N, C-alpha and C positions, 0 to 999 in steps of 0.2 A: 834511545829509551833504555832504562835500567832493566835488569833481568826481572826484578819484581814487577815493574810496570808492564813488561812484556807478558809475564804470566797472567796478570790481571786482565790485560787486553785479550789474551787468548781465551780465557775462561768466559769473557763476555761474548766472544764470537762463537764459542763452542759450549753452550749451556749444558750442565750436568755431565761434563766430561769426567771420566773415571780417574781415580788416583793412579791406577796402573798405566793408563795412557799418558798422563802427565809425567810419570816417572820415566817412561820410555823416551819421551821427548826431551825432558830437562835433566833427568837423573834423580834417583830416589832421595839422596841427601839434600839436594838443592830444593826439590819440591817440598820436603818436610819443613825446611826453614821458611820458604816463601809462603806456604799456606799459613804458618803461624803469624807471619807479618801481615797477611791480608785477611785474617780471620774475621775482622770487624766488618768486612764488606762482602763476605761469602756466606752462602748457606750450604750445608752438607746434608746429603740425602743418601741413605743406604738403599741401593737398588739390587734386588735379587739377581744373582748371576754376574753382577758387575762390581759389587762392593761399594765403597764410599765414592760418591760423585759430587762434583762441586759446580756451583753456579753463582752468578751475581745475586745479592740478597733480594733484588727486586724481580728476579725471574719467577714467573708463575709456575706452579706445579704442572700445569697442562703441557708445558714444553717437553715433558718426559714422554709424551705420546709420539714424538718424532725421534726419540733417542736411538732406537734400533737402526733406523735408516741412516741417521747422521753418523752413527758409530761405524756402520758398514762402509760408508763412503770414506770416512777418515782412515780406517784401517787399510783400505785398498790404496788410497793415495800415499800413505806412508810406505807401503810395500813397493808400489810401482813408480812413485814420483819423488820420494825422499823426504827427509825430515824438514828441510828448509821450505819446501813447498807447503807442507802441512802447517808449519808455524805461521804462515801468512794466509791460511785459508779461512773459510767461514762455513759452519755446518750447524744447523740448517742454513742453506744459502738463500740468496735473493729469490730464486725460483726453484732450484734443484735441492737435493738433499745435502750436497756438498759442492762448494765452488772454490776454485783456486787459480792462481796465475802460475803457469809452468811452461817453460820453453817459448816465451813470448806469445802465449795464447791463453785465453780464459776458458778453463775446463769446467763444465757442468756435469756432475755425477748424479745420476738418477738411480734409485734403488728399488728393485722389485721385491716387495716383502713376501710375495706368495700369498696363498690363502684365498685368492679370488681369480676370476678369469682375467687374462691380460688386457682385454678390451675395457675392463672396469677400472683399471689403475688410474690414479689421479693424473699422471703425466701423459696418459693417452686421452682421457676425457678432456683435459685442459692442457693442450700442448704449449710449449714455450712460444711466446709472441715475437721475440727478437732473435735475429740470426745475423751472422756476419763472418767475414773471413778470419777474424781473430777469435772466433768461438769454436770450441770442440765439445761435442756431446757424447757421453758414455753412459750406458745402462748396465747396472750390475744385477745379476740374479744368482741365487744359490741353487737353482734347479736347472740343470742342463737341458732337461726336457722341455722347458718353456722358451728356450732361446729362439727357435724358429717362429713361434707364435708372436713373441715380442717384436722381432724384426718385422714381421708382416704388419703388425698393428702400427708400428712407427711409420712404415712406408705409407700406410693408408691415412693416418691422422696428422702427421707432422708436415710442415712445410720447410722452407729454407733451402732445399736442394743439396745440402752437404751430407756426407756420409756420417752415420751414427753407428758406433761400435756397441754391440751387445756382448758382454763379457761374463763368463762364469767365474764366480769368486773362488771356486775350489781348484782351479787349474788354469791351463792355457787355452781352453776352448773359447771361441768367439764367433760371432756372426756380424756381417756388415749390412746394415739397412740403408737403403738409398731413397729417402723421401723425394717426391717430385717437387720441382720448383713451383711454388705458388706465390706469385707476386702479391696477391691480395692478403696473404698471411705473412709476408716478409716485412719486417721492420728492422731498420739498421740498429745493431747493438752498439751501445756506447759504454765505455769503461766507467766503473763505479768509483766515486771519490769518497773522502772521509764523511762528507755530509750524508751521502746515500747510505753508507754503512751505519752511521749513528741512527738515522731514521729507521732503517731496517731493524735494528736492535730494539729501539723504543716501541715500534709497532708490535714486535713479538712479545714484549714485556707487558703490553696492555692485557694480554691473556684472554681466556675464555672460561667462564665458570664451569660449563659442562665438561670441557676437556680436563679441567683441574680435578673434577670429581672422578672422572674415568682414570686419571693418572694416579690417584690415591690407591686404586686397585692394581693398576699396571705395575707399580713399583714393587709389588709383592710377587710378580710373575717373572720366571726366567724363560729361556727358549723352549724348554720342554713343555711348560705350561701353555705357552702360546700355541705350540704344535697340537696339543690336545684340544684346545679351544677351536682351532681351525678344523680338526677332524670332526668334532661334534657338530660344527656348522655344515660341513660337507656331507655328513652321514647322520641326518636327524633320525630320531626315534630308535636309536640303538641304545642298549643298556650300557651302564658304565663298565661292566665286566667285558662286554663285547668290544667297546672302544679300547680298553686296555689290552685285550687279547690280540687286537690288530697290530699292536706295537711289539709284543713279546709274549712268549709262553713260559718264561722263566719265573718261578714263584716269587722270589724276592723282588724282582723288578715289577711284577704284577701288583704286589702290595703297594709299592711306591706310587705307581700310576693311579691305582684306585684311590689312594689318599689324596693325590693331587686333584683328581676329578671331584672328590668330595669337597675339597677346599674351594674349587671353582664354583660348585653349586652353592656353598655357604656364602660366597661373595656375590651371589646373584647373577653370575654369568652363564649358568646353566639352569635349566628348569626341567622338572619331570612332566612329560606330556600326559594329558588326561586320556583315559581310555575312551575310545569311540563309543558313542551310544548305539545300541542295537537297533536296527531298523525294524526287525520283526520280533514280536514277542514269542518267546519259546514256551511251549506248554510243559 
């Protein structure tokens, strides 16, 4: 396959991949030339905190909702498994947030986005259905304090009997979860072929209208905005000033956070709670 064809195939497997990531994989000069050659088949979206991102022209905007997890899986794979493994990977994967062939095994990378209890995560509520000797599962988390809880939830909910590594993205910390063997939940994993890959991409491109509406807002948010939104959900009925003060007491930084909270409210993601009705009338 030509380099141009290889780039096009990679973008189809990695929707809304950033220009920075493509430059890291292919080289900035090569990427600039290839993007110009493929521009009639690409769409370009500016995502806050990531810059220009590229996808197949048929890719729905709703796929942006998976971008943070897919990007985390991709960055970890590039650091731990190398460029060649990432070039042959797919993110979002068939089941996990990123999947790739490395060292004669099929690796599934699941990403903990935080912001909710570990037992409420999608890969805990709906564990993988297929396991096999050729499959390795790895869970990434940005919060080292969640590692033990994630490992316990995997041992409780998953089957397969194989070890699952829970890894902290910021360092070398990890935990090993050992799910029990559950024959009722074990289905032999089979390698994916070109037909399964094409079916996976086309199914994803059918899209979802609600996710696309949400993604129109999400593209305007960076990691700090998401963190504030999570804090507002975890600590309801706090004022914007209180939410900002929990992050910093430095004046300039406070103004920035208050502006971000104002923007989240304007986008309809935060609302002002109504004052409770008095039960007893005061004289």
